[in-house]
C-alpha positions in Angstrom: 139.7 25.3 88.2 140.4 28.9 89.0 142.6 29.3 86.0 140.1 28.3 84.1 137.9 31.0 84.8 140.6 33.7 84.7 141.3 32.3 81.4 137.4 32.6 80.1 137.4 36.2 81.8 140.7 37.7 79.8 138.8 35.8 76.5 135.6 37.7 77.2 137.3 41.2 77.5 139.2 40.3 74.2 135.9 39.7 72.4 134.3 43.2 73.0 136.1 44.7 69.9 136.9 48.2 71.5 133.1 49.0 72.2 134.0 50.8 75.5 136.7 53.1 73.3 134.0 53.9 71.2 131.9 55.0 73.7 134.2 56.9 75.3 135.1 58.5 72.3 131.4 59.3 71.8 131.4 60.8 75.5 134.5 62.9 74.6 132.8 64.1 71.3 129.5 64.9 73.1 131.3 66.9 76.1 133.4 68.7 73.4 130.3 70.1 71.5 128.4 70.9 74.8 131.6 73.2 75.7 131.8 74.8 72.1 128.1 75.3 72.6 128.6 76.7 75.9 131.5 78.9 75.1 129.4 80.5 72.1 126.3 80.9 74.1 127.5 82.6 77.3 128.7 86.0 76.3 125.4 87.2 74.7 123.4 85.4 77.8 125.6 87.4 80.0 125.4 90.8 78.2 121.6 89.9 78.3 121.4 89.9 81.9 123.6 92.9 82.7 121.6 94.8 80.1 118.4 93.6 81.8 119.6 95.1 85.2 120.4 98.4 83.5 116.9 98.9 81.9 115.0 98.0 85.3 117.8 100.5 87.2 116.9 103.0 84.4 113.1 102.4 84.7 113.3 103.1 88.3 115.6 105.9 87.9 113.0 107.7 84.9 110.1 107.2 87.2 111.6 108.9 90.3 113.3 111.5 88.4 110.6 112.5 86.1 112.8 111.7 82.8 111.2 112.4 79.7 110.9 109.7 76.9 113.8 111.3 74.9 116.2 111.0 77.7 115.3 107.7 78.7 115.4 106.2 74.8 119.1 107.8 74.6 120.0 106.1 78.0 118.4 102.6 76.8 120.5 103.0 73.4 123.8 103.9 75.2 123.2 100.9 77.6 122.9 98.6 74.5 125.8 99.7 73.2 127.7 99.5 76.6 126.6 95.9 76.4 127.5 95.2 72.9 123.8 94.7 71.7 122.9 96.4 68.8 119.5 98.3 69.2 117.6 101.0 67.2 114.6 103.0 68.5 112.4 100.4 67.1 113.5 98.0 69.1 112.5 100.1 72.4 109.0 100.7 73.4 108.2 103.3 76.1 104.8 103.8 77.5 103.0 106.1 79.9 99.7 105.3 81.6 98.2 105.1 84.9 101.0 106.9 86.5 103.5 104.1 85.5 106.3 104.2 82.9 106.5 100.7 81.1 109.4 99.9 79.1 109.9 97.0 76.5 113.0 96.2 74.8 112.8 93.2 71.9 116.3 92.4 70.3 118.2 89.5 68.6 121.7 88.5 68.7 123.4 85.9 66.0 125.3 83.5 67.7 127.7 81.3 65.6 128.0 77.5 66.1 130.6 76.9 63.5 128.6 74.8 61.5 125.4 77.0 61.4 124.3 80.4 62.8 121.1 81.3 65.0 119.5 84.1 66.4 118.8 84.4 70.0 115.5 86.6 70.8 115.7 88.4 73.8 112.9 90.6 75.6 113.5 93.0 78.3 110.4 94.3 80.5 110.6 97.0 83.2 108.3 99.2 84.5 108.2 101.7 87.5 106.0 104.0 89.3 105.9 107.9 88.1 107.0 110.3 91.1 108.7 110.0 94.2 107.8 108.3 97.7 
């Protein structure tokens, strides 16, 4: 009797027609696509976070040291170049009002996903009070 049950289980396993293999291949394909997407997205995202930190530091420095708008603009464009972000003066908006300096930087970075290209839109905002404590 045990032998008959074992033969039935073996027969049931043979009837599955490789469905487990198809599922495994599909999972590996999804893992591969996710890995490629992660590899392509990480550098622009890391550059954005580094640039965001630099802009916030620059806003604080500009407020504390009474830097003029031209110097701040030049420093932000240099930070973009250092982080491999293509910026123009049109991407950077500097405003001073109510004893504060406000910096807004909007830019996009093209990302190549092998089969298509997508522009990632980023915005960095920073502000600081003008003057020393």
